[in-house]
C-alpha positions in Angstrom: -0.1 -0.2 0.0 1.2 3.8 -1.0 1.0 6.5 1.7 -1.8 7.5 2.6 -2.2 11.2 1.7 -3.8 13.6 4.4 -5.3 16.7 2.3 -6.6 19.7 4.4 -9.6 21.7 2.5 -9.7 24.9 1.4 -13.4 25.7 0.5 -13.5 29.7 -0.6 -15.6 31.8 -0.6 -15.3 35.5 -1.2 -11.6 35.4 -1.1 -12.3 33.7 2.9 -11.8 29.9 4.2 -15.9 28.8 4.8 -17.7 25.7 5.6 -21.3 24.3 5.9 -23.2 21.6 6.2 -24.8 19.6 3.1 -22.9 22.4 0.7 -25.4 25.2 2.5 -25.3 27.2 5.6 -21.5 28.3 5.1 -20.0 29.8 8.1 -16.6 31.9 7.9 -13.9 29.8 9.4 -9.9 31.8 9.0 -7.9 33.4 5.9 -6.8 31.1 3.5 -3.1 32.3 4.1 -2.8 31.6 7.1 -4.6 28.4 7.3 -2.3 27.0 4.1 1.0 27.9 6.4 -0.5 26.2 9.3 -1.7 23.1 7.6 1.6 23.2 5.9 3.9 23.5 8.8 1.6 20.7 10.3 2.8 18.1 7.9 0.1 17.9 5.0 0.9 16.3 2.8 -1.4 18.5 -0.3 -3.7 21.0 -0.2 -7.2 21.1 -2.1 -8.4 25.1 -2.6 -11.9 25.4 -4.3 -13.5 27.9 -5.6 -16.9 27.0 -4.4 -18.5 29.9 -6.1 -17.0 30.6 -9.0 -19.1 27.5 -11.3 -21.7 29.1 -9.6 -21.4 33.2 -10.8 -20.1 31.7 -13.9 -16.9 32.9 -13.4 -12.6 31.8 -13.3 -11.7 30.8 -10.4 -9.6 33.9 -9.1 -6.0 33.8 -9.3 -4.9 36.2 -7.0 -6.8 34.0 -4.0 -4.4 31.1 -5.6 -1.4 33.2 -5.1 -1.5 34.4 -1.5 -1.8 30.2 -1.0 0.9 29.4 -3.0 3.1 32.1 -1.6 2.8 30.6 1.8 3.1 27.0 1.3 5.6 24.4 -0.1 3.4 21.1 -0.6 1.3 20.9 -3.5 -1.7 22.5 -4.4 -4.4 21.0 -6.4 -7.1 23.9 -6.9 -11.0 23.6 -8.6 -13.5 25.6 -9.2 -14.8 27.5 -12.1 -12.1 25.4 -14.4 -13.7 24.9 -17.5 -10.6 25.2 -20.3 -8.0 24.3 -21.4 -6.4 27.8 -21.3 -8.1 28.4 -17.5 -5.8 25.5 -16.6 -2.7 26.7 -17.9 -3.4 30.0 -16.5 -3.5 28.1 -12.8 -0.5 26.1 -13.8 1.6 29.0 -15.0 1.8 30.4 -11.4 2.3 27.5 -9.6 -0.5 25.1 -8.6 0.1 21.2 -8.6 -2.7 20.0 -9.9 -6.3 20.6 -11.3 -9.6 19.6 -10.6 -12.8 19.7 -12.2 -15.9 18.7 -11.9 -18.8 20.5 -13.4 -17.3 21.2 -16.5 -16.1 17.5 -16.9 -19.6 16.6 -17.0 -21.3 19.0 -19.4 -17.7 18.5 -21.5 -16.0 15.2 -20.8 -13.6 15.6 -23.5 -12.0 18.2 -21.5 -10.9 15.8 -19.7 -8.8 13.6 -22.2 -7.5 17.1 -23.7 -5.8 18.1 -20.7 -4.7 15.0 -19.9 -3.5 15.1 -23.2 -1.9 18.1 -22.8 -0.3 18.6 -19.1 -0.4 15.0 -18.3 -3.0 12.6 -16.4 -0.5 13.2 -13.0 -1.8 16.4 -13.0 -5.5 15.8 -13.4 -8.2 15.5 -10.7 -11.9 14.8 -11.8 -14.5 16.0 -8.4 -17.5 14.1 -8.4 -20.0 14.8 -6.0 -22.8 12.6 -4.8 -25.8 12.1 -3.3 -27.2 9.3 -2.4 -31.0 8.8 -3.5 -33.8 6.3 -1.9 -34.8 3.5 -4.3 -37.2 5.1 -7.3 -37.2 3.9 -10.6 -35.4 5.5 -13.0 -33.2 7.2 -10.4 -29.4 6.2 -9.5 -29.1 5.4 -6.2 -25.9 7.2 -6.1 -26.2 10.0 -8.3 -24.0 12.7 -9.9 -24.7 16.0 -8.9 -22.9 19.5 -10.2 -23.3 23.4 -9.9 -22.4 22.9 -6.0 -24.6 19.7 -5.6 -27.4 22.2 -6.7 -28.3 20.0 -10.0 -28.8 16.4 -10.4 -27.7 15.2 -13.4 -29.1 11.2 -13.3 -25.5 9.8 -14.0 -24.9 6.5 -12.0 -21.6 7.6 -9.8 -19.5 4.4 -10.4 -20.5 4.8 -14.2 -19.2 8.2 -14.0 -16.2 7.1 -12.1 -15.0 4.7 -14.7 -15.7 6.7 -17.9 -13.7 9.8 -16.3 -10.6 7.5 -15.5 -10.6 5.6 -19.1 -10.7 9.4 -20.4 -7.4 10.0 -18.4 -8.2 11.7 -15.4 -5.2 10.6 -12.7 -7.4 10.9 -9.6 -10.9 11.4 -8.1 -11.9 13.6 -5.6 -15.7 12.0 -3.9 -17.5 14.5 -2.4 -20.6 13.3 -0.8 -23.1 16.0 -0.4 -25.0 13.9 2.1 -22.2 14.1 4.7 -20.6 17.3 3.6 -19.5 18.8 6.9 -21.6 16.6 9.6 -18.7 15.0 11.3 -20.3 11.9 11.2 -18.4 10.1 8.8 -17.7 9.3 5.6 -19.7 7.9 3.0 -18.5 4.4 2.9 -20.0 2.9 1.2 -20.4 5.5 -1.8 -16.2 5.6 -1.3 -16.3 2.2 -1.7 -17.7 1.4 -4.6 -15.6 4.2 -6.6 -12.6 3.0 -5.4 -13.4 -0.6 -6.4 -14.1 0.4 -9.8 -11.2 2.2 -10.7 -7.7 1.5 -10.9 -6.4 5.5 -9.9 -6.4 6.8 -6.2 -9.6 7.9 -4.9 -9.7 10.5 -2.3 -12.7 10.2 0.1 -14.5 13.9 1.0 -17.1 14.9 3.3 -17.8 14.1 6.7 -14.9 13.1 9.0 -15.4 14.5 11.9 -13.0 11.6 14.5 -9.6 10.0 14.0 -11.9 6.6 12.9 -13.3 8.2 10.7 -10.5 8.3 8.5 -9.2 4.9 9.0 -12.2 4.0 7.6 -12.3 5.7 4.4 -9.0 4.2 4.0 -9.6 0.5 5.3 -13.2 -0.4 4.9 -14.0 2.7 2.2 -10.3 1.9 0.1 -9.3 5.0 -0.2 -6.1 6.3 -1.4 -6.0 9.9 0.7 -8.1 11.6 2.9 -9.5 15.2 2.7 -11.2 16.8 5.6 -12.0 20.3 6.2 -14.2 21.2 9.6 -11.7 19.3 11.9 -8.8 21.2 10.8 -10.1 24.1 10.5 -11.7 24.2 13.8 -8.8 22.8 15.7 -10.5 19.3 16.7 -7.8 17.3 15.1 -4.5 18.2 14.5 -3.0 17.0 11.3 0.1 15.2 13.0 -2.5 13.4 15.3 -4.3 12.5 12.6 -1.2 10.6 10.7 0.1 9.4 14.2 -3.1 8.0 14.5 -3.3 6.3 11.1 0.3 4.7 11.7 -0.7 3.6 15.3 -3.4 1.7 13.4 -0.6 0.0 10.5 -1.4 2.3 7.9 1.1 3.8 5.7 1.6 7.6 6.1 4.6 10.5 5.3 5.6 12.1 8.9 
């Protein structure tokens, strides 16, 4: 097993880190540059920066917000939100971003995945998948892809979409359960495992971390290659060194 990565997530609104529950009721958490510097010092393996209102507001990722974070870290930064073209990706990679994450744009234009992988390399391309769990209903997938900050159902089964993005050249999948997001009640293990077992590329578990045990479960039961979390880190409930020490104590390989 490769080293399990611990990835704090910076959800950005109006230049500030925010956090909500199930993608709603967003509350201010902290300054992104300060948060990034702290997580870097604590030993985060990577950071995720998601400009969560860019797509909804029909704009590009704010490069100046990203640059402030880049100026304060020396670890890889993945950026998502408002990225809809090869040019958008180039603009971010040119200022030092390590990985690009596309979500709504990938669903609406799957060919963008292939073109991006061909141009920049699959190792620099993450496809983010937001999902929800539906009650058994005829014609509706139980595990369904949602887009536009979780507000628009697609009718696409998550596992089918995961297989497709892998075939098109995605290097990783960032899988977030809208239902679990911000609840701190644990990752959606069923959803995470279903995707991880369907693809060969790494799956980053996201949405719902509240305890050290949840991080462990995402890897062992959900078969994730990395754990992404926000609330537990932003509000000091768990420190990154403690998360890594716990995972190591349970026999999982981590970078310390």
